[in-house]
C-alpha positions in Angstrom: 63.9 221.5 283.6 62.2 224.6 284.9 58.7 225.2 284.6 57.5 227.0 281.5 57.1 230.7 282.5 53.6 231.2 281.0 52.1 227.6 281.7 48.4 228.3 282.5 48.4 231.4 280.4 45.7 231.3 277.8 45.9 233.5 274.5 43.2 234.3 272.0 45.2 235.3 269.0 43.6 237.0 265.9 47.1 237.7 264.8 48.0 237.8 261.0 51.0 237.7 258.7 54.0 238.3 260.8 53.7 241.0 263.5 51.3 239.6 266.0 51.8 236.1 265.2 55.4 236.3 266.1 54.7 237.8 269.7 52.3 235.2 270.1 54.9 232.4 268.9 57.2 233.7 271.6 54.2 233.2 274.2 53.5 229.6 273.0 57.1 228.5 273.0 57.1 229.5 276.7 54.2 227.7 277.8 51.2 229.7 277.2 48.2 227.9 275.2 47.6 230.0 272.2 44.7 229.6 270.4 44.9 231.0 266.8 41.5 232.1 265.4 41.3 232.4 261.6 38.6 233.2 259.2 36.8 230.3 257.6 39.3 230.7 254.7 42.3 231.1 256.6 44.5 234.3 257.4 46.5 236.0 254.8 49.6 234.1 255.5 48.3 230.6 255.3 47.0 231.6 251.6 50.4 232.3 250.6 50.9 228.6 250.9 49.6 228.0 247.4 52.9 229.2 245.9 55.7 227.0 246.3 57.8 227.5 249.4 55.4 230.3 250.7 53.7 228.5 253.5 57.0 228.1 255.3 56.6 231.4 257.0 53.0 230.5 258.2 54.3 226.9 259.5 57.4 228.7 261.4 55.5 231.4 263.0 52.6 229.2 264.2 54.1 226.3 265.7 52.7 225.4 269.2 49.5 227.0 268.6 46.0 225.5 268.5 43.8 226.5 265.7 40.1 227.3 265.0 38.1 229.1 262.5 35.4 231.7 263.2 33.4 234.0 261.1 33.6 237.2 262.9 31.0 238.9 260.3 28.3 236.8 262.0 26.9 237.5 265.6 26.9 234.1 266.5 30.9 234.0 265.7 31.2 237.3 267.8 29.3 235.5 270.9 31.6 232.6 270.5 34.8 234.7 270.7 33.3 236.5 273.7 32.9 233.0 275.3 36.4 232.3 274.6 37.6 235.7 275.9 35.8 235.2 279.1 37.9 232.4 279.8 41.1 233.6 278.5 44.1 236.0 279.9 45.3 237.6 276.7 43.7 238.6 273.5 46.0 239.5 270.5 45.4 241.4 267.3 46.9 243.5 264.5 44.3 244.8 262.6 44.1 248.4 261.4 43.0 250.5 264.6 39.1 250.6 264.6 38.5 247.3 262.8 37.8 245.5 266.1 35.6 248.0 267.5 33.3 247.9 264.2 33.3 244.0 264.7 32.0 244.4 268.3 35.5 243.1 269.7 37.1 246.3 270.7 39.0 246.6 274.0 36.1 248.2 275.7 33.8 245.4 274.9 36.1 242.5 275.5 37.6 243.9 278.9 33.8 244.4 280.2 33.4 241.0 279.7 36.9 240.2 281.5 38.2 242.7 283.3 41.6 240.9 284.1 42.0 240.6 280.2 45.1 241.9 278.8 44.1 243.3 275.2 47.1 243.7 273.1 47.0 245.5 269.7 49.7 245.7 267.0 49.5 248.1 264.2 51.8 250.4 262.0 51.2 253.8 263.6 49.4 253.0 266.8 45.8 253.9 268.2 46.3 257.6 268.2 48.2 260.4 266.1 47.5 261.5 262.4 48.7 258.4 260.9 46.5 256.3 262.7 44.4 255.1 259.9 47.1 254.7 257.4 47.4 251.4 255.9 50.8 249.8 257.1 53.0 247.1 255.7 56.5 246.3 256.6 57.7 248.0 253.4 55.8 251.2 254.0 57.1 251.5 257.8 60.7 251.2 256.4 60.0 254.2 254.1 58.0 256.2 256.5 60.7 255.5 259.6 63.6 256.6 257.5 65.1 253.1 257.5 65.0 253.2 253.6 66.7 256.7 253.4 69.8 255.4 255.3 69.8 251.8 253.6 71.8 251.3 250.4 74.5 253.3 248.7 74.7 257.0 248.2 74.8 257.0 244.5 71.8 254.8 244.1 68.0 254.9 245.0 67.1 254.1 248.8 66.2 250.3 249.3 64.5 248.4 252.0 66.3 246.3 254.6 65.8 242.7 253.2 64.4 241.4 256.3 60.8 242.2 257.4 62.2 244.2 260.3 59.3 246.5 260.9 56.8 243.7 261.5 59.3 241.5 263.7 60.5 244.5 265.8 56.8 245.5 266.2 56.0 241.8 267.3 59.2 241.9 269.7 57.8 245.0 271.3 54.2 243.6 271.5 55.5 240.7 273.2 57.1 242.7 275.6 53.9 244.9 276.3 52.0 241.8 276.9 54.6 240.2 279.4 54.4 243.8 281.2 50.8 243.8 281.3 50.9 240.2 282.8 53.4 241.0 285.5 51.2 244.3 286.4 48.1 242.0 286.7 50.0 239.9 288.9 50.7 242.9 291.4 47.2 244.6 290.9 44.6 241.8 289.8 43.8 244.0 287.1 44.0 243.7 283.3 44.8 246.5 280.9 45.1 247.3 277.0 48.4 247.6 275.4 49.8 248.4 272.2 52.8 248.3 270.2 53.3 250.5 266.8 55.7 249.3 264.4 56.8 253.0 263.6 57.5 253.7 267.4 59.3 250.1 267.3 61.9 250.6 264.7 62.8 254.3 265.4 65.5 253.4 268.1 67.2 251.3 265.6 68.4 254.5 263.8 70.7 255.4 266.7 74.0 255.6 264.5 72.1 257.3 261.7 70.6 260.0 264.1 74.0 260.5 265.6 75.3 261.8 262.3 72.1 263.8 261.8 72.2 265.6 265.1 76.0 266.1 264.9 75.9 267.7 261.5 74.2 270.9 260.5 70.9 269.4 260.2 71.4 268.0 256.7 69.8 264.6 256.0 72.5 262.0 256.1 73.2 260.0 253.1 73.3 256.5 252.6 76.6 255.0 253.9 76.4 251.6 252.0 78.2 249.0 254.3 80.0 251.6 256.2 78.9 252.8 259.8 75.6 254.7 259.6 76.9 257.5 261.8 80.4 257.7 259.9 82.0 257.2 263.5 83.9 253.9 262.8 86.7 252.8 260.5 87.3 250.3 259.1 84.0 249.4 259.2 82.6 247.8 256.1 82.4 244.6 254.0 85.6 243.6 252.3 86.3 241.1 249.3 88.1 238.0 249.8 89.1 235.5 247.3 85.7 233.5 247.8 83.3 236.0 248.7 83.2 238.7 251.3 83.7 239.4 255.2 82.2 242.1 257.4 84.9 243.8 259.6 84.6 246.4 262.3 87.0 248.0 264.7 85.2 249.8 267.6 88.4 250.4 269.5 92.1 251.5 268.9 93.1 248.1 270.2 91.0 246.4 267.6 92.8 248.6 265.0 96.4 247.5 266.3 95.0 243.8 266.5 94.2 243.9 262.7 97.3 245.7 261.7 99.4 242.9 263.4 97.4 240.3 261.7 97.8 242.1 258.2 101.5 241.9 258.7 101.5 245.9 258.9 102.2 246.6 262.3 103.7 250.0 261.8 100.2 251.2 260.7 98.9 250.6 264.4 100.7 253.5 265.8 100.9 255.5 262.5 99.9 259.0 263.5 97.7 259.4 260.3 95.6 256.2 261.6 96.4 256.0 265.5 92.8 257.2 266.6 89.3 256.3 265.4 88.6 260.2 264.6 91.8 259.9 262.3 90.8 256.7 260.5 87.3 258.3 259.6 89.0 261.3 258.3 91.0 258.7 256.0 88.3 256.2 255.5 88.9 255.4 251.9 92.7 254.9 252.4 91.7 252.9 255.1 89.3 250.6 253.3 91.7 250.2 250.6 94.4 249.0 252.7 92.2 246.5 254.5 90.5 245.5 251.3 94.0 244.9 249.4 94.7 242.4 252.5 91.4 240.4 252.8 91.4 240.0 248.9 94.3 237.9 249.2 92.8 235.2 251.5 89.5 233.1 251.7 86.6 234.3 254.0 87.5 231.4 256.2 91.3 232.3 256.4 90.5 236.0 257.3 87.9 235.3 260.2 90.1 232.7 261.5 93.0 235.2 261.9 90.7 237.9 263.1 88.9 236.0 265.7 92.2 234.8 267.2 93.2 238.6 267.3 89.8 239.7 269.0 88.9 241.6 266.1 84.9 241.6 265.4 84.4 240.0 262.1 82.3 237.4 260.3 81.8 235.9 256.8 79.2 237.0 254.7 77.0 233.9 254.4 74.2 232.7 252.1 71.0 231.5 253.6 71.6 227.7 253.0 74.8 228.3 255.2 72.7 229.8 258.0 69.7 227.4 257.8 72.4 224.6 258.2 74.6 226.5 261.1 75.9 224.1 263.5 75.9 226.9 266.1 72.1 227.8 265.8 71.3 223.9 265.6 73.4 223.2 268.9 71.9 225.9 271.0 68.4 224.6 269.7 67.4 227.7 268.0 66.8 225.8 264.8 65.4 222.5 264.6 64.7 219.9 261.6 61.0 219.3 261.5 58.9 216.8 259.3 56.0 219.2 258.9 52.8 217.0 257.8 51.7 219.5 255.0 55.1 220.9 254.1 57.7 217.9 254.5 61.0 218.4 255.9 61.3 222.1 257.2 63.9 224.0 259.4 61.9 225.8 262.2 63.1 228.6 264.5 62.6 228.1 268.3 62.3 231.1 270.6 65.5 233.3 271.2 64.1 234.1 274.6 65.2 231.3 277.3 64.0 231.5 280.6 65.8 229.2 283.0 66.4 225.7 281.4 62.7 225.6 280.0 62.8 224.5 276.4 59.5 223.8 274.6 59.4 220.8 272.2 58.3 222.2 268.9 54.9 221.1 267.6 54.0 221.6 264.0 51.6 224.4 262.9 47.7 223.3 262.9 45.8 222.7 259.9 43.0 225.2 259.4 40.2 224.7 261.9 42.2 221.5 263.5 40.9 222.3 266.9 37.6 223.5 266.5 36.0 220.6 268.4 38.5 220.5 271.2 38.2 224.5 271.8 34.4 224.9 271.1 33.4 221.5 272.2 35.5 220.4 275.4 36.6 223.8 276.4 33.5 226.0 275.9 31.1 223.0 276.1 29.3 222.9 273.1 28.0 219.6 272.1 27.8 217.7 269.0 24.7 219.1 267.4 25.6 222.8 268.4 28.8 222.4 266.6 27.4 220.7 263.7 24.8 223.6 263.6 27.5 226.4 263.5 29.4 224.7 260.7 26.1 224.5 258.8 25.6 228.1 259.2 29.2 229.1 258.3 29.8 230.3 261.7 33.0 228.2 262.4 
């Protein structure tokens, strides 16, 4: 097995909820030693565990990390963090811009201690610009970015995308920024400050809608439901079956001809009313009716099997229970069963990023402060009496 790409890299992780913790999870699963630093009462996402099922996201995002508690409102706590940073390679946080400066742990302060440090910040809007200080969560970024304006059906109110796409796309870009900075440090020997804003990160995902916007008279594109966001493909929709729904798209005219063969309507493949993508979009309601009438006579499995054999992109619309138990994701190692010490049986995701054949064994998320003695004691060199005093004074 190939060696872990980030073996020997130490990350001090002040991430919370989804954004930064996902970036550091990707680092941990590729070999970095990630030290998660939490307040004495635990970070926000851990606190959700008091509600049934709500603790699973914390467990899924914090596999393979060590965990310490630290009171950063106490000068002794800041001093301990500085000692960790002096020995670390990467520092990660996703507080609102300016918060770490107020705590005395901003980029200038920490990089003065360790010039080789990569200081990484995730935020909603970034460290500059007029929106810099706005509080941000996934739903507010979906609203501000235009994602909500193009999600849903034209005769209904805008809706958010179900997944927390802003948080996770921000986290992915933050991971990319950290990796880029580590590569730069290998060449120059210097650390740097990097950031990834959620608003910046999700904007490129609007490509299809932006195509419709710039190709029009400037009117804001309406919500297109399950149709193509740029109204440039047909058929492109979710269609009924006898036992649910399937998603189907014909990107090319060859796909359309393949679909018409499977439908038993080969004459439609070369019909001058439907022969090109442009013509099909002009008759999109007719196309959707023809396709829907055919899919409705078959089951999801039957439709998808026929279309896969014909090379037409399609998939059944599946429920979460089907996805969690998906044999493909299980065989690839993306999903693994775990007996979590606090939550019991749990399906935990691995990293989608594979480097060579490195594949880390999953370790359950740590309990709050589980590694205080290891990190503050063995790593930083504090003795038992010093650790006891820190606990008594509410520092750790």
